[in-house]
C-alpha positions as CSV (number, residue, x, y, z in Angstrom):
1,M,0.0,0.0,0.0
2,K,1.6,3.3,-1.0
3,S,1.6,6.3,1.3
4,Q,-1.2,8.7,0.5
5,R,-1.8,11.7,2.7
6,L,-5.4,12.6,3.4
7,Y,-5.2,16.4,3.0
8,F,-8.9,16.9,3.7
9,I,-8.3,15.7,7.3
10,D,-6.0,18.7,8.0
11,A,-8.6,21.0,6.2
12,V,-11.4,19.7,8.4
13,R,-9.2,20.2,11.5
14,A,-8.5,23.7,10.4
15,F,-12.2,24.4,9.9
16,A,-13.0,23.0,13.3
17,I,-10.4,24.9,15.2
18,L,-11.3,28.2,13.5
19,M,-15.0,27.6,14.3
20,M,-14.0,26.9,17.9
21,L,-12.0,30.2,18.1
22,Q,-14.8,32.4,16.8
23,G,-17.4,30.4,18.8
24,H,-15.6,30.8,22.1
25,F,-14.9,34.5,21.4
26,I,-18.4,35.4,20.5
27,D,-20.1,33.3,23.1
28,S,-17.8,34.7,25.8
29,L,-18.1,38.4,24.9
30,L,-21.4,39.0,23.0
31,D,-24.0,41.0,25.0
32,P,-26.8,38.7,26.2
33,A,-29.3,41.1,24.7
34,Y,-28.3,39.9,21.2
35,R,-28.6,36.2,22.0
36,D,-31.9,35.4,20.4
37,S,-32.4,32.0,18.7
38,N,-35.3,33.4,16.8
39,K,-33.0,35.7,14.8
40,V,-31.9,34.1,11.6
41,F,-28.2,35.0,11.8
42,Y,-27.8,34.1,15.4
43,S,-29.6,30.7,15.0
44,I,-27.4,29.9,12.0
45,W,-24.3,30.8,14.0
46,E,-25.5,28.7,17.0
47,Y,-26.3,25.7,14.8
48,F,-22.8,25.7,13.1
49,R,-21.1,26.3,16.5
50,G,-22.8,23.1,17.7
51,I,-21.0,21.1,14.9
52,T,-17.5,22.1,16.1
53,A,-17.0,19.7,19.0
54,P,-18.5,16.6,17.2
55,T,-16.2,17.4,14.2
56,F,-13.2,17.7,16.4
57,F,-13.7,14.5,18.2
58,T,-14.6,12.5,15.1
59,I,-11.7,13.8,13.1
60,S,-9.4,13.1,16.0
61,G,-10.5,9.5,16.1
62,L,-10.1,9.2,12.3
63,I,-6.6,10.6,12.0
64,F,-5.2,8.8,15.1
65,S,-6.7,5.4,14.2
66,Y,-5.6,5.8,10.6
67,L,-2.0,6.5,11.6
68,L,-2.2,3.7,14.2
69,I,-3.3,1.1,11.6
70,K,-0.8,2.3,9.0
71,A,2.0,1.9,11.5
72,K,1.3,-1.9,11.5
73,H,1.9,-2.0,7.7
74,K,5.2,-0.2,8.3
75,G,6.2,-2.3,11.2
76,Q,6.1,0.6,13.6
77,T,3.1,-0.3,15.7
78,V,4.9,-0.3,19.0
79,L,6.4,3.2,18.3
80,R,3.0,4.6,17.3
81,I,1.4,3.1,20.4
82,R,4.1,4.7,22.6
83,K,3.7,8.1,20.9
84,G,-0.1,7.9,21.0
85,F,0.0,7.0,24.7
86,V,2.4,9.9,25.5
87,R,0.2,12.3,23.4
88,G,-2.9,11.2,25.3
89,L,-1.2,11.9,28.6
90,M,0.1,15.2,27.3
91,L,-3.4,16.3,26.3
92,I,-4.8,15.4,29.7
93,G,-2.0,17.2,31.5
94,I,-2.4,20.4,29.4
95,G,-6.1,20.3,29.9
96,Y,-5.7,20.4,33.6
97,A,-2.8,22.9,33.5
98,L,-4.9,25.4,31.6
99,R,-7.3,25.6,34.5
100,I,-4.8,25.9,37.4
101,P,-5.3,29.2,39.2
102,I,-1.7,29.9,40.1
103,F,-2.3,33.1,42.0
104,E,-5.1,31.6,44.1
105,W,-2.8,28.7,45.0
106,F,-0.1,31.2,46.1
107,L,-2.6,32.8,48.3
108,G,-3.6,29.5,49.9
109,E,-7.0,29.2,48.1
110,F,-7.6,25.8,46.8
111,R,-10.8,25.0,44.9
112,T,-11.7,21.9,43.0
113,Y,-12.9,23.6,39.8
114,F,-9.5,23.1,38.1
115,M,-10.4,19.3,38.1
116,V,-13.3,19.8,35.7
117,V,-12.9,17.9,32.4
118,D,-12.8,19.7,29.1
119,V,-12.1,18.8,25.5
120,L,-8.4,18.1,25.9
121,Q,-8.8,15.6,28.7
122,C,-11.6,13.9,26.8
123,I,-9.6,13.6,23.6
124,G,-6.5,12.5,25.5
125,L,-8.3,9.8,27.3
126,S,-10.1,8.8,24.1
127,L,-6.7,8.2,22.3
128,I,-5.6,6.0,25.2
129,L,-8.8,4.0,25.0
130,V,-8.4,3.6,21.2
131,I,-4.9,2.2,21.8
132,L,-6.1,-0.2,24.5
133,I,-8.9,-1.5,22.3
134,Y,-6.6,-1.8,19.3
135,A,-4.2,-3.8,21.4
136,L,-6.9,-6.0,22.8
137,T,-8.1,-6.9,19.3
138,F,-4.6,-8.2,18.6
139,R,-4.3,-5.5,16.0
140,K,-6.9,-7.2,13.7
141,T,-8.2,-4.3,11.7
142,L,-11.6,-5.9,10.9
143,V,-12.2,-6.8,14.6
144,F,-11.1,-3.3,15.6
145,S,-13.5,-1.8,13.0
146,I,-16.5,-3.7,14.2
147,I,-15.9,-3.0,17.9
148,M,-15.5,0.7,17.3
149,L,-18.7,0.9,15.3
150,L,-20.6,-1.1,17.9
151,L,-19.2,1.0,20.7
152,G,-20.2,4.2,19.0
153,L,-23.7,2.9,18.5
154,I,-24.0,1.7,22.1
155,I,-22.7,5.0,23.6
156,F,-25.0,7.2,21.5
157,T,-28.1,5.0,21.9
158,T,-27.8,4.7,25.7
159,E,-27.2,8.4,26.2
160,P,-30.5,8.9,28.1
161,L,-29.3,6.4,30.7
162,Y,-26.4,8.6,31.8
163,R,-27.6,12.0,30.8
164,T,-28.1,13.2,34.4
165,L,-25.5,10.9,36.0
166,K,-24.1,12.4,39.3
167,L,-21.8,9.7,40.9
168,E,-21.7,11.5,44.3
169,H,-19.8,8.7,46.0
170,I,-17.0,8.4,43.5
171,P,-13.8,10.6,43.9
172,L,-14.3,13.9,42.1
173,F,-11.3,13.4,39.8
174,F,-12.9,10.3,38.3
175,S,-16.6,11.3,38.4
176,N,-15.8,14.4,36.4
177,Y,-15.0,12.2,33.4
178,L,-18.5,10.7,33.5
179,S,-20.7,13.4,35.0
180,K,-21.3,17.1,34.4
181,A,-22.8,17.6,37.9
182,N,-19.6,19.3,39.1
183,G,-19.0,21.6,36.1
184,S,-17.3,19.4,33.5
185,I,-17.8,20.8,30.0
186,F,-17.2,17.5,28.2
187,T,-17.4,13.9,29.6
188,I,-15.9,10.8,28.1
189,I,-19.4,9.5,27.3
190,P,-21.0,10.4,25.0
191,W,-18.0,12.2,23.3
192,F,-15.9,9.0,23.0
193,G,-18.7,7.8,20.7
194,Y,-17.6,10.4,18.0
195,V,-14.0,9.1,18.4
196,C,-15.3,5.6,17.9
197,F,-17.1,6.5,14.7
198,G,-14.0,8.4,13.5
199,A,-11.9,5.3,14.1
200,F,-14.4,3.2,12.2
201,V,-14.1,5.5,9.2
202,A,-10.3,5.3,9.5
203,T,-10.5,1.5,9.0
204,I,-12.5,2.0,5.8
205,F,-10.0,4.5,4.4
206,Y,-7.1,2.1,5.3
207,R,-8.7,-0.9,3.7
208,Y,-10.2,0.6,0.5
209,L,-8.3,3.9,-0.2
210,E,-6.5,2.4,-3.2
211,R,-9.6,1.0,-4.8
212,H,-11.0,2.4,-8.0
213,R,-13.5,5.2,-7.5
214,F,-13.0,5.1,-3.7
215,K,-13.2,8.8,-3.4
216,S,-16.5,9.3,-5.4
217,I,-18.1,6.4,-3.6
218,T,-17.0,7.6,-0.2
219,V,-18.2,11.2,-0.8
220,T,-21.6,9.8,-1.9
221,A,-21.7,7.5,1.1
222,F,-20.8,10.3,3.6
223,T,-23.5,12.5,2.0
224,L,-26.3,9.9,2.0
225,V,-25.6,8.5,5.5
226,G,-25.3,12.1,6.8
227,L,-28.6,13.1,5.3
228,L,-30.3,9.9,6.6
229,L,-29.0,10.6,10.1
230,I,-30.1,14.2,10.1
231,Q,-33.6,13.6,8.5
232,F,-34.6,10.1,9.6
233,S,-32.7,8.9,12.6
234,S,-35.3,10.3,15.0
235,H,-38.1,8.7,13.0
236,A,-36.2,5.4,13.1
237,F,-35.9,5.4,16.9
238,M,-39.6,6.4,17.2
239,W,-40.4,3.4,15.0
240,L,-38.2,1.1,17.2
241,Y,-40.1,2.5,20.3
242,K,-43.5,1.6,18.8
243,Q,-42.3,-1.8,17.8
244,T,-40.6,-2.7,21.1
245,G,-42.2,-0.4,23.7
246,M,-38.7,0.4,25.0
247,L,-38.7,3.9,26.6
248,L,-35.0,4.3,25.8
249,F,-35.7,4.6,22.1
250,Y,-38.4,7.2,22.7
251,E,-36.0,9.3,24.8
252,V,-33.3,9.1,22.1
253,A,-35.8,10.1,19.4
254,H,-36.9,13.2,21.3
255,F,-33.4,14.4,22.1
256,N,-31.4,13.1,19.2
257,Y,-28.5,15.5,19.1
258,L,-25.8,12.9,18.9
259,Y,-26.9,11.1,15.7
260,T,-28.0,14.4,14.1
261,R,-24.6,16.0,14.8
262,L,-22.8,12.9,13.4
263,G,-24.8,13.4,10.2
264,N,-23.6,17.0,10.1
265,V,-20.0,15.8,10.5
266,L,-20.4,13.3,7.7
267,I,-21.8,16.0,5.4
268,L,-18.8,18.2,6.3
269,F,-16.4,15.3,5.6
270,A,-18.1,14.8,2.2
271,L,-17.7,18.5,1.2
272,F,-14.0,18.7,2.3
273,Y,-13.1,15.4,0.7
274,A,-14.9,16.2,-2.5
275,F,-13.1,19.6,-2.8
276,E,-9.8,18.4,-1.4
277,S,-7.9,19.9,-4.2
278,L,-9.3,23.3,-3.5
279,V,-8.8,23.2,0.3
280,K,-5.3,21.8,0.0
281,Q,-3.7,25.2,0.6
282,P,-0.5,25.6,2.6
283,L,-2.2,28.1,5.1
284,I,-5.2,25.8,5.7
285,L,-3.1,22.7,6.1
286,K,-0.7,24.6,8.5
287,I,-3.7,25.7,10.7
288,G,-4.9,22.1,10.8
289,Q,-1.5,20.9,11.9
290,K,-1.3,23.5,14.7
291,T,-4.5,22.9,16.5
292,L,-3.0,22.2,19.9
293,S,-1.0,25.3,20.0
294,I,-3.9,27.4,18.7
295,Y,-6.2,25.9,21.4
296,V,-3.7,26.6,24.2
297,I,-3.1,30.2,23.1
298,H,-6.8,31.0,22.6
299,F,-7.7,29.5,26.0
300,I,-5.1,31.7,27.7
301,I,-6.2,34.9,25.9
302,I,-9.9,34.4,26.4
303,Y,-10.2,32.7,29.8
304,G,-7.0,34.0,31.5
305,S,-5.4,30.6,32.2
306,F,-2.8,30.8,35.0
307,T,-3.3,34.5,35.7
308,G,-7.1,34.7,35.9
309,F,-7.1,37.7,33.6
310,G,-8.4,37.1,30.1
311,L,-10.8,38.8,27.7
312,Y,-13.7,37.1,29.5
313,Q,-12.8,38.7,32.8
314,I,-11.7,42.1,31.4
315,I,-14.4,42.8,28.7
316,G,-17.2,40.3,29.7
317,K,-20.4,39.9,27.8
318,T,-20.6,43.5,26.5
319,L,-19.9,43.5,22.8
320,Q,-22.5,44.4,20.1
321,P,-22.7,42.0,17.1
322,S,-20.6,44.1,14.8
323,Q,-17.9,44.4,17.5
324,A,-18.0,40.7,18.2
325,I,-17.6,39.8,14.5
326,I,-14.7,42.2,13.9
327,G,-13.1,41.2,17.2
328,A,-13.5,37.5,16.3
329,L,-11.7,38.0,13.0
330,V,-8.9,39.9,14.7
331,F,-8.7,37.2,17.4
332,L,-8.5,34.4,14.8
333,T,-5.7,36.2,13.0
334,T,-3.7,37.0,16.1
335,V,-3.9,33.5,17.6
336,C,-2.9,31.8,14.4
337,F,0.0,34.2,13.9
338,I,1.3,33.5,17.4
339,A,0.9,29.8,16.9
340,F,2.8,29.8,13.6
341,Y,5.7,31.9,14.6
342,Y,6.1,32.0,18.4
343,V,4.6,28.9,20.1
344,K,5.3,25.3,19.5
345,T,3.3,23.5,22.2
346,N,3.8,20.0,20.9
347,A,7.6,20.3,20.6
348,F,7.9,22.0,24.0
349,V,5.9,19.4,25.9
350,Y,7.3,16.4,24.0
351,L,10.9,17.6,24.7
352,H,10.3,17.9,28.5
353,L,8.4,14.6,28.6
354,R,11.3,13.0,26.9
355,K,13.7,14.5,29.4
356,L,11.5,13.3,32.3
357,I,11.3,9.8,30.9
358,D,15.1,9.6,30.3
359,K,15.6,10.7,33.9
360,L,13.2,8.1,35.2
361,K,15.0,5.4,33.2
362,S,18.4,6.5,34.4
Protein backbone atom coordinates (compact mmCIF):
# COMPACT_ATOMS: atom_id res chain seq x y z
CA MET A 1 0.00 0.00 0.00
CA LYS A 2 1.57 3.29 -1.05
CA SER A 3 1.59 6.25 1.28
CA GLN A 4 -1.16 8.71 0.50
CA ARG A 5 -1.78 11.72 2.68
CA LEU A 6 -5.40 12.59 3.36
CA TYR A 7 -5.18 16.36 3.03
CA PHE A 8 -8.88 16.86 3.68
CA ILE A 9 -8.29 15.74 7.29
CA ASP A 10 -6.04 18.72 7.99
CA ALA A 11 -8.55 20.98 6.23
CA VAL A 12 -11.39 19.68 8.43
CA ARG A 13 -9.23 20.18 11.53
CA ALA A 14 -8.49 23.75 10.40
CA PHE A 15 -12.20 24.41 9.92
CA ALA A 16 -13.03 22.95 13.34
CA ILE A 17 -10.37 24.93 15.22
CA LEU A 18 -11.32 28.22 13.51
CA MET A 19 -15.00 27.60 14.27
CA MET A 20 -14.04 26.90 17.87
CA LEU A 21 -12.03 30.15 18.10
CA GLN A 22 -14.80 32.38 16.82
CA GLY A 23 -17.40 30.39 18.76
CA HIS A 24 -15.63 30.83 22.08
CA PHE A 25 -14.87 34.50 21.38
CA ILE A 26 -18.44 35.44 20.46
CA ASP A 27 -20.06 33.25 23.11
CA SER A 28 -17.80 34.69 25.83
CA LEU A 29 -18.09 38.37 24.86
CA LEU A 30 -21.40 38.95 23.04
CA ASP A 31 -23.96 40.95 25.01
CA PRO A 32 -26.83 38.66 26.19
CA ALA A 33 -29.33 41.12 24.70
CA TYR A 34 -28.35 39.91 21.23
CA ARG A 35 -28.61 36.20 22.00
CA ASP A 36 -31.92 35.43 20.35
CA SER A 37 -32.36 32.04 18.71
CA ASN A 38 -35.34 33.43 16.80
CA LYS A 39 -33.01 35.74 14.85
CA VAL A 40 -31.85 34.10 11.61
CA PHE A 41 -28.15 34.99 11.78
CA TYR A 42 -27.79 34.06 15.43
CA SER A 43 -29.61 30.75 14.97
CA ILE A 44 -27.36 29.87 11.99
CA TRP A 45 -24.26 30.75 14.00
CA GLU A 46 -25.54 28.74 16.95
CA TYR A 47 -26.26 25.70 14.77
CA PHE A 48 -22.84 25.68 13.12
CA ARG A 49 -21.14 26.25 16.46
CA GLY A 50 -22.80 23.06 17.66
CA ILE A 51 -21.02 21.11 14.91
CA THR A 52 -17.54 22.12 16.08
CA ALA A 53 -17.01 19.70 18.98
CA PRO A 54 -18.46 16.63 17.18
CA THR A 55 -16.23 17.42 14.21
CA PHE A 56 -13.17 17.75 16.42
CA PHE A 57 -13.75 14.45 18.22
CA THR A 58 -14.62 12.52 15.06
CA ILE A 59 -11.65 13.81 13.07
CA SER A 60 -9.36 13.08 16.05
CA GLY A 61 -10.53 9.47 16.08
CA LEU A 62 -10.12 9.23 12.32
CA ILE A 63 -6.60 10.59 12.01
CA PHE A 64 -5.19 8.84 15.10
CA SER A 65 -6.68 5.44 14.21
CA TYR A 66 -5.61 5.79 10.57
CA LEU A 67 -2.00 6.45 11.60
CA LEU A 68 -2.15 3.66 14.18
CA ILE A 69 -3.32 1.11 11.62
CA LYS A 70 -0.84 2.31 8.99
CA ALA A 71 1.96 1.88 11.51
CA LYS A 72 1.26 -1.87 11.49
CA HIS A 73 1.90 -1.97 7.73
CA LYS A 74 5.23 -0.19 8.27
CA GLY A 75 6.22 -2.34 11.23
CA GLN A 76 6.07 0.64 13.59
CA THR A 77 3.08 -0.31 15.72
CA VAL A 78 4.94 -0.26 19.04
CA LEU A 79 6.42 3.16 18.28
CA ARG A 80 3.02 4.57 17.26
CA ILE A 81 1.36 3.12 20.37
CA ARG A 82 4.05 4.67 22.57
CA LYS A 83 3.73 8.05 20.86
CA GLY A 84 -0.06 7.90 21.05
CA PHE A 85 -0.01 7.02 24.73
CA VAL A 86 2.37 9.90 25.49
CA ARG A 87 0.23 12.27 23.43
CA GLY A 88 -2.89 11.18 25.29
CA LEU A 89 -1.25 11.86 28.65
CA MET A 90 0.10 15.16 27.33
CA LEU A 91 -3.38 16.33 26.30
CA ILE A 92 -4.80 15.37 29.68
CA GLY A 93 -1.99 17.20 31.47
CA ILE A 94 -2.36 20.36 29.37
CA GLY A 95 -6.12 20.28 29.88
CA TYR A 96 -5.68 20.40 33.64
CA ALA A 97 -2.78 22.88 33.51
CA LEU A 98 -4.87 25.44 31.61
CA ARG A 99 -7.30 25.64 34.55
CA ILE A 100 -4.76 25.89 37.37
CA PRO A 101 -5.32 29.22 39.24
CA ILE A 102 -1.69 29.90 40.12
CA PHE A 103 -2.29 33.14 42.02
CA GLU A 104 -5.08 31.59 44.08
CA TRP A 105 -2.79 28.72 45.03
CA PHE A 106 -0.08 31.18 46.07
CA LEU A 107 -2.64 32.83 48.34
CA GLY A 108 -3.56 29.49 49.85
CA GLU A 109 -6.96 29.24 48.14
CA PHE A 110 -7.60 25.77 46.76
CA ARG A 111 -10.79 25.00 44.86
CA THR A 112 -11.74 21.86 42.97
CA TYR A 113 -12.86 23.63 39.80
CA PHE A 114 -9.52 23.05 38.08
CA MET A 115 -10.39 19.34 38.06
CA VAL A 116 -13.33 19.80 35.66
CA VAL A 117 -12.92 17.90 32.42
CA ASP A 118 -12.78 19.74 29.12
CA VAL A 119 -12.11 18.84 25.50
CA LEU A 120 -8.37 18.13 25.86
CA GLN A 121 -8.81 15.64 28.70
CA CYS A 122 -11.58 13.87 26.78
CA ILE A 123 -9.57 13.61 23.57
CA GLY A 124 -6.47 12.52 25.50
CA LEU A 125 -8.33 9.76 27.34
CA SER A 126 -10.08 8.78 24.08
CA LEU A 127 -6.74 8.25 22.34
CA ILE A 128 -5.57 6.03 25.19
CA LEU A 129 -8.81 4.02 25.01
CA VAL A 130 -8.40 3.60 21.24
CA ILE A 131 -4.88 2.25 21.82
CA LEU A 132 -6.10 -0.21 24.46
CA ILE A 133 -8.95 -1.46 22.25
CA TYR A 134 -6.60 -1.82 19.28
CA ALA A 135 -4.16 -3.83 21.42
CA LEU A 136 -6.93 -6.03 22.84
CA THR A 137 -8.15 -6.88 19.34
CA PHE A 138 -4.65 -8.19 18.60
CA ARG A 139 -4.30 -5.47 15.97
CA LYS A 140 -6.86 -7.15 13.71
CA THR A 141 -8.24 -4.27 11.66
CA LEU A 142 -11.60 -5.90 10.90
CA VAL A 143 -12.25 -6.78 14.56
CA PHE A 144 -11.15 -3.30 15.64
CA SER A 145 -13.48 -1.78 13.01
CA ILE A 146 -16.53 -3.74 14.17
CA ILE A 147 -15.88 -3.04 17.85
CA MET A 148 -15.48 0.71 17.28
CA LEU A 149 -18.71 0.87 15.27
CA LEU A 150 -20.63 -1.07 17.90
CA LEU A 151 -19.17 1.03 20.72
CA GLY A 152 -20.21 4.23 18.96
CA LEU A 153 -23.75 2.95 18.47
CA ILE A 154 -24.04 1.74 22.07
CA ILE A 155 -22.68 4.99 23.57
CA PHE A 156 -25.01 7.16 21.47
CA THR A 157 -28.11 5.01 21.91
CA THR A 158 -27.78 4.67 25.68
CA GLU A 159 -27.19 8.42 26.23
CA PRO A 160 -30.52 8.93 28.11
CA LEU A 161 -29.34 6.42 30.74
CA TYR A 162 -26.35 8.55 31.78
CA ARG A 163 -27.56 12.01 30.75
CA THR A 164 -28.09 13.17 34.35
CA LEU A 165 -25.50 10.94 36.00
CA LYS A 166 -24.11 12.37 39.28
CA LEU A 167 -21.82 9.74 40.90
CA GLU A 168 -21.68 11.52 44.26
CA HIS A 169 -19.83 8.67 46.01
CA ILE A 170 -16.98 8.45 43.50
CA PRO A 171 -13.83 10.60 43.88
CA LEU A 172 -14.28 13.91 42.07
CA PHE A 173 -11.28 13.37 39.81
CA PHE A 174 -12.90 10.28 38.28
CA SER A 175 -16.56 11.31 38.42
CA ASN A 176 -15.82 14.45 36.39
CA TYR A 177 -15.02 12.23 33.41
CA LEU A 178 -18.51 10.72 33.52
CA SER A 179 -20.74 13.40 35.03
CA LYS A 180 -21.32 17.11 34.40
CA ALA A 181 -22.75 17.60 37.90
CA ASN A 182 -19.58 19.34 39.10
CA GLY A 183 -18.98 21.59 36.11
CA SER A 184 -17.28 19.39 33.53
CA ILE A 185 -17.77 20.77 30.02
CA PHE A 186 -17.16 17.47 28.23
CA THR A 187 -17.41 13.92 29.56
CA ILE A 188 -15.92 10.77 28.07
CA ILE A 189 -19.43 9.54 27.34
CA PRO A 190 -21.00 10.40 24.96
CA TRP A 191 -18.01 12.17 23.33
CA PHE A 192 -15.90 9.05 23.00
CA GLY A 193 -18.68 7.84 20.70
CA TYR A 194 -17.62 10.35 18.05
CA VAL A 195 -14.02 9.14 18.36
CA CYS A 196 -15.28 5.58 17.86
CA PHE A 197 -17.10 6.53 14.66
CA GLY A 198 -13.99 8.37 13.47
CA ALA A 199 -11.92 5.25 14.13
CA PHE A 200 -14.42 3.16 12.17
CA VAL A 201 -14.15 5.53 9.20
CA ALA A 202 -10.35 5.27 9.48
CA THR A 203 -10.52 1.50 8.98
CA ILE A 204 -12.53 2.03 5.80
CA PHE A 205 -9.95 4.47 4.45
CA TYR A 206 -7.12 2.10 5.31
CA ARG A 207 -8.73 -0.93 3.70
CA TYR A 208 -10.18 0.63 0.53
CA LEU A 209 -8.29 3.86 -0.16
CA GLU A 210 -6.46 2.44 -3.20
CA ARG A 211 -9.60 0.98 -4.76
CA HIS A 212 -10.96 2.37 -8.00
CA ARG A 213 -13.49 5.22 -7.52
CA PHE A 214 -13.04 5.07 -3.74
CA LYS A 215 -13.21 8.84 -3.41
CA SER A 216 -16.45 9.30 -5.36
CA ILE A 217 -18.10 6.38 -3.57
CA THR A 218 -16.97 7.64 -0.16
CA VAL A 219 -18.18 11.19 -0.80
CA THR A 220 -21.55 9.81 -1.89
CA ALA A 221 -21.73 7.50 1.13
CA PHE A 222 -20.82 10.31 3.55
CA THR A 223 -23.53 12.49 2.02
CA LEU A 224 -26.27 9.86 2.00
CA VAL A 225 -25.57 8.53 5.49
CA GLY A 226 -25.26 12.09 6.80
CA LEU A 227 -28.61 13.11 5.33
CA LEU A 228 -30.27 9.95 6.63
CA LEU A 229 -28.99 10.60 10.14
CA ILE A 230 -30.14 14.21 10.05
CA GLN A 231 -33.57 13.61 8.52
CA PHE A 232 -34.62 10.12 9.59
CA SER A 233 -32.67 8.88 12.63
CA SER A 234 -35.26 10.31 15.04
CA HIS A 235 -38.08 8.68 13.04
CA ALA A 236 -36.18 5.39 13.10
CA PHE A 237 -35.88 5.45 16.89
CA MET A 238 -39.57 6.36 17.24
CA TRP A 239 -40.41 3.39 15.02
CA LEU A 240 -38.25 1.15 17.22
CA TYR A 241 -40.08 2.47 20.27
CA LYS A 242 -43.46 1.64 18.75
CA GLN A 243 -42.28 -1.84 17.80
CA THR A 244 -40.59 -2.73 21.09
CA GLY A 245 -42.15 -0.42 23.68
CA MET A 246 -38.66 0.41 25.02
CA LEU A 247 -38.71 3.88 26.57
CA LEU A 248 -34.99 4.27 25.79
CA PHE A 249 -35.72 4.57 22.05
CA TYR A 250 -38.42 7.15 22.74
CA GLU A 251 -36.03 9.29 24.77
CA VAL A 252 -33.33 9.08 22.08
CA ALA A 253 -35.84 10.10 19.41
CA HIS A 254 -36.92 13.20 21.34
CA PHE A 255 -33.39 14.41 22.14
CA ASN A 256 -31.45 13.10 19.18
CA TYR A 257 -28.55 15.54 19.06
CA LEU A 258 -25.81 12.89 18.88
CA TYR A 259 -26.85 11.13 15.68
CA THR A 260 -27.95 14.41 14.11
CA ARG A 261 -24.59 16.03 14.77
CA LEU A 262 -22.84 12.93 13.44
CA GLY A 263 -24.83 13.43 10.25
CA ASN A 264 -23.61 17.04 10.11
CA VAL A 265 -20.03 15.85 10.53
CA LEU A 266 -20.35 13.33 7.69
CA ILE A 267 -21.76 16.01 5.37
CA LEU A 268 -18.79 18.19 6.31
CA PHE A 269 -16.40 15.32 5.57
CA ALA A 270 -18.07 14.81 2.19
CA LEU A 271 -17.66 18.48 1.24
CA PHE A 272 -14.02 18.71 2.28
CA TYR A 273 -13.10 15.37 0.70
CA ALA A 274 -14.91 16.21 -2.55
CA PHE A 275 -13.13 19.57 -2.83
CA GLU A 276 -9.83 18.38 -1.38
CA SER A 277 -7.85 19.89 -4.23
CA LEU A 278 -9.31 23.33 -3.45
CA VAL A 279 -8.78 23.25 0.32
CA LYS A 280 -5.29 21.76 0.01
CA GLN A 281 -3.71 25.16 0.57
CA PRO A 282 -0.53 25.61 2.65
CA LEU A 283 -2.17 28.06 5.06
CA ILE A 284 -5.19 25.85 5.67
CA LEU A 285 -3.07 22.74 6.15
CA LYS A 286 -0.74 24.59 8.53
CA ILE A 287 -3.70 25.68 10.66
CA GLY A 288 -4.91 22.07 10.75
CA GLN A 289 -1.48 20.91 11.93
CA LYS A 290 -1.27 23.54 14.69
CA THR A 291 -4.55 22.86 16.46
CA LEU A 292 -3.05 22.16 19.89
CA SER A 293 -0.96 25.34 19.98
CA ILE A 294 -3.92 27.35 18.72
CA TYR A 295 -6.19 25.85 21.38
CA VAL A 296 -3.74 26.60 24.21
CA ILE A 297 -3.13 30.20 23.07
CA HIS A 298 -6.81 30.99 22.61
CA PHE A 299 -7.66 29.54 26.03
CA ILE A 300 -5.06 31.71 27.74
CA ILE A 301 -6.18 34.88 25.94
CA ILE A 302 -9.94 34.42 26.41
CA TYR A 303 -10.21 32.70 29.77
CA GLY A 304 -7.02 33.96 31.46
CA SER A 305 -5.38 30.62 32.19
CA PHE A 306 -2.79 30.76 34.99
CA THR A 307 -3.31 34.48 35.69
CA GLY A 308 -7.09 34.67 35.91
CA PHE A 309 -7.11 37.72 33.60
CA GLY A 310 -8.43 37.14 30.10
CA LEU A 311 -10.83 38.83 27.72
CA TYR A 312 -13.73 37.14 29.50
CA GLN A 313 -12.76 38.74 32.82
CA ILE A 314 -11.70 42.11 31.37
CA ILE A 315 -14.41 42.75 28.75
CA GLY A 316 -17.16 40.34 29.75
CA LYS A 317 -20.37 39.89 27.78
CA THR A 318 -20.58 43.48 26.55
CA LEU A 319 -19.92 43.45 22.79
CA GLN A 320 -22.45 44.36 20.11
CA PRO A 321 -22.74 41.98 17.12
CA SER A 322 -20.58 44.12 14.80
CA GLN A 323 -17.91 44.45 17.49
CA ALA A 324 -18.03 40.71 18.18
CA ILE A 325 -17.64 39.81 14.49
CA ILE A 326 -14.72 42.19 13.90
CA GLY A 327 -13.15 41.16 17.19
CA ALA A 328 -13.47 37.47 16.29
CA LEU A 329 -11.67 38.03 12.96
CA VAL A 330 -8.85 39.92 14.68
CA PHE A 331 -8.71 37.24 17.37
CA LEU A 332 -8.46 34.41 14.81
CA THR A 333 -5.67 36.18 12.96
CA THR A 334 -3.72 37.00 16.12
CA VAL A 335 -3.94 33.51 17.62
CA CYS A 336 -2.90 31.81 14.36
CA PHE A 337 0.01 34.24 13.92
CA ILE A 338 1.28 33.52 17.44
CA ALA A 339 0.89 29.76 16.90
CA PHE A 340 2.75 29.85 13.60
CA TYR A 341 5.70 31.95 14.64
CA TYR A 342 6.11 31.99 18.40
CA VAL A 343 4.62 28.94 20.09
CA LYS A 344 5.32 25.26 19.50
CA THR A 345 3.30 23.52 22.18
CA ASN A 346 3.81 19.97 20.85
CA ALA A 347 7.59 20.29 20.56
CA PHE A 348 7.90 21.97 23.96
CA VAL A 349 5.85 19.40 25.86
CA TYR A 350 7.31 16.40 24.03
CA LEU A 351 10.86 17.64 24.72
CA HIS A 352 10.26 17.94 28.46
CA LEU A 353 8.36 14.64 28.62
CA ARG A 354 11.26 12.97 26.85
CA LYS A 355 13.70 14.47 29.36
CA LEU A 356 11.53 13.30 32.26
CA ILE A 357 11.28 9.76 30.86
CA ASP A 358 15.05 9.63 30.33
CA LYS A 359 15.64 10.73 33.92
CA LEU A 360 13.25 8.08 35.21
CA LYS A 361 15.01 5.44 33.16
CA SER A 362 18.44 6.50 34.42
